[in-house]
C-alpha positions in Angstrom: 0.4 0.0 -0.2 1.5 3.7 -1.0 1.7 5.3 2.3 2.5 9.1 0.9 -0.9 9.3 0.2 -2.7 12.3 1.4 -6.0 10.6 3.2 -3.1 9.2 5.2 -1.0 12.2 5.4 -3.7 14.5 6.6 -4.0 11.6 9.7 -0.9 10.6 10.2 1.1 14.2 10.6 -1.1 15.7 13.5 -1.7 11.9 15.2 2.3 12.1 15.5 2.3 15.3 16.7 -0.5 14.3 19.4 1.7 11.3 20.8 4.3 13.2 21.3 2.0 15.9 22.9 0.8 13.0 25.0 4.0 11.0 25.7 6.0 14.4 26.7 3.8 15.9 28.9 0.8 14.5 30.3 1.8 10.6 31.3 1.3 8.7 27.8 -2.3 7.8 29.1 -3.4 8.6 25.8 -1.1 8.7 23.2 -2.5 5.1 21.6 -5.1 7.1 20.1 -2.6 8.2 17.6 -1.9 4.5 16.1 -6.3 3.7 16.4 -6.5 6.9 14.5 -4.5 5.6 11.7 -5.9 1.8 11.6 -8.9 3.9 10.3 -7.2 4.4 7.3 -4.2 1.4 7.3 -3.9 -2.1 8.0 -4.1 -1.9 12.3 -0.9 -4.4 12.2 1.0 -1.5 9.9 -0.4 1.3 11.6 1.3 -0.2 14.9 4.3 -0.7 13.5 4.7 2.5 12.0 4.0 4.1 15.6 6.4 2.0 17.8 9.7 3.5 16.1 7.7 7.0 16.4 7.0 6.5 19.8 10.2 4.9 20.7 12.1 8.5 19.2 9.0 10.2 21.6 10.5 8.1 24.6 14.3 9.1 23.9 13.2 12.5 23.3 11.6 13.3 26.5 13.2 10.9 29.0 16.3 13.2 29.5 14.1 16.0 30.3 12.7 13.6 33.6 16.1 11.4 34.3 16.3 10.4 37.2 13.1 11.8 38.5 10.9 8.7 38.5 9.9 6.1 41.3 12.2 3.2 40.9 10.1 0.8 42.6 7.1 1.7 40.6 9.5 1.0 37.8 10.4 -1.9 38.9 6.9 -3.7 39.8 5.4 -2.7 36.5 8.1 -4.0 34.4 7.9 -7.3 36.0 5.1 -7.7 34.8 4.8 -5.7 31.9 7.5 -8.0 29.9 5.5 -11.4 30.4 2.3 -9.7 29.2 4.3 -7.9 26.3 4.8 -11.7 25.8 1.3 -12.6 25.3 0.7 -10.0 23.2 3.3 -11.6 20.9 1.6 -14.6 20.4 -2.1 -12.4 20.1 -0.5 -10.2 17.4 1.2 -13.3 15.5 -2.2 -15.1 14.9 -4.8 -12.6 15.0 -6.2 -11.1 11.7 -6.9 -7.7 10.7 -10.5 -7.8 12.0 -9.7 -8.7 15.2 -6.8 -6.2 16.1 -9.6 -3.7 14.8 -12.0 -4.6 17.1 -9.7 -5.3 20.0 -8.5 -1.6 19.4 -11.8 0.1 19.0 -13.3 -1.8 22.5 -10.3 0.0 24.0 -10.6 3.0 23.3 -14.3 2.6 24.4 -13.3 1.1 27.8 -10.9 3.8 28.3 -13.5 6.6 27.7 -16.3 4.8 29.6 -13.8 4.4 32.6 -13.0 8.0 32.0 -16.5 9.2 32.1 -17.1 6.9 35.2 -14.3 8.3 37.3 -15.6 12.2 36.2 -18.9 11.4 37.5 -17.7 9.8 40.5 -19.6 6.4 39.6 -15.5 4.7 40.0 -13.6 6.0 42.8 -9.9 4.5 43.4 -9.1 3.8 47.2 -6.8 6.4 49.0 -4.2 3.9 50.2 -1.4 2.6 47.6 -1.8 -0.2 45.5 0.5 -3.1 46.9 3.0 -4.6 44.7 0.8 -7.4 43.4 -1.3 -5.0 41.9 1.4 -3.1 40.4 2.4 -6.5 38.9 -1.1 -7.8 37.5 -1.1 -4.0 36.0 2.1 -4.4 34.5 1.4 -7.5 33.2 -2.6 -5.9 31.7 -0.3 -3.2 30.6 2.5 -5.2 28.4 -0.2 -6.9 26.6 -2.3 -4.2 25.9 0.8 -2.0 24.8 2.0 -4.5 22.7 -1.1 -5.2 20.3 -2.3 -1.3 20.5 0.0 1.0 22.1 -2.5 1.3 24.9 -0.9 0.6 27.8 -1.1 3.6 29.7 -4.4 3.6 30.8 -4.1 0.5 32.8 -0.8 2.0 34.4 -2.5 5.1 35.3 -5.1 3.1 37.0 -2.5 1.5 39.1 0.3 4.9 39.5 -2.4 7.3 40.3 -2.7 5.3 43.8 1.1 5.6 44.6 1.0 9.2 45.5 3.3 10.6 43.7 3.7 14.3 42.7 2.9 15.1 38.8 6.5 15.0 37.4 7.7 11.5 39.3 4.8 10.2 37.9 5.5 11.6 34.0 9.5 10.4 34.7 7.7 7.0 35.8 6.0 6.5 32.6 8.6 7.6 30.5 10.7 5.3 31.7 8.9 2.2 31.8 7.4 2.7 28.1 10.3 3.6 26.5 11.8 0.0 28.3 8.6 -1.6 26.6 9.1 0.2 23.4 12.4 -1.4 23.2 11.4 -4.7 23.9 8.7 -4.6 21.1 10.8 -3.2 18.7 12.8 -6.5 18.8 9.5 -8.6 18.9 7.7 -6.1 15.8 10.6 -7.3 13.8 10.5 -10.9 14.5 7.0 -10.4 13.6 8.1 -8.8 10.5 6.0 -6.3 10.9 8.9 -3.8 9.4 9.6 -3.3 5.7 10.9 -0.9 3.9 8.1 1.4 3.2 7.1 1.4 6.9 10.3 2.3 7.8 10.8 5.3 5.2 7.5 6.7 6.2 8.5 6.3 10.1 11.9 8.3 9.1 9.4 10.9 7.5 7.1 11.6 10.2 9.8 11.7 12.5 10.4 15.5 12.8 6.6 15.7 14.0 7.5 13.2 16.8 10.3 15.8 17.6 7.7 18.5 17.4 5.0 17.1 19.2 7.7 16.0 21.8 9.0 19.7 22.1 5.5 20.7 22.6 4.4 17.8 25.1 7.6 19.0 27.4 6.5 22.5 27.5 2.8 22.1 27.5 3.5 19.7 30.9 3.6 23.2 33.0 1.4 25.3 30.9 -1.4 23.4 29.4 -4.5 22.5 31.6 -4.9 18.9 31.5 -8.9 19.2 31.6 -8.8 21.2 27.9 -6.4 18.7 26.4 -8.1 15.1 27.9 -11.8 16.7 27.2 -10.9 17.2 23.2 -9.2 13.6 23.0 -12.2 11.3 25.0 -14.2 12.7 22.1 -12.0 12.1 19.3 -11.0 8.3 21.2 -14.5 7.7 21.5 -15.2 8.2 17.7 -12.4 6.4 16.8 -13.2 3.5 18.7 -17.0 3.2 17.8 -15.3 3.6 13.5 -12.8 0.7 14.3 -15.6 -1.5 15.7 -17.8 -0.3 12.4 -14.9 -1.8 10.4 -14.0 -4.9 11.9 -18.3 -6.3 12.0 -18.2 -5.5 8.6 -15.5 -7.1 8.0 -15.7 -10.1 9.5 
């Protein structure tokens, strides 16, 4: 498939900038929206493959700003569960067809929006006590699976991390480091699954400036932009994207 077409570029460039802003400035929780948006116009496995090197580039660009500001305990706990979870993701992605991947990504989008809506309406409340390590390991396993098959590990990590009473910058630094490590693991695994080809890598290179721009904006927006405004727009976009992916998956099944 020719990637350098206007329908793809019109979605890809702002999606990649958005991923940079989200990962570098707002805890990575919704950067998976970028891969979901790309899956509207590309085969979902190809959309995931395109986004992964760009997400890793964003991680590398934002990591120095948060160097050693993370919580070592939370990094250790999440990665202990995250790597086995990602291994399960390898099994799924190796066997699933395009419509199954679309359906899963769409369902994850809607579940995330529903969770956030319920939290805003105070229908769901997280316990005020810190989560024990075993819950972090379980969250890490689910996070590892969802990040491998949809780049959507951030929401699961957030459910656990929000209970750990970290300050804003420690929270952000921890998520940046954890997903940097997992994305390195995913890069090797995606290569082993044959998801990278010449066209995909060339398209990634063409989108690299957009990723760098988004990272630069995100680091600065971390201290300047209202999280309420940023996330409000994203929830609407994610809900519509999830519905479209589910519709396309069921129509093609």
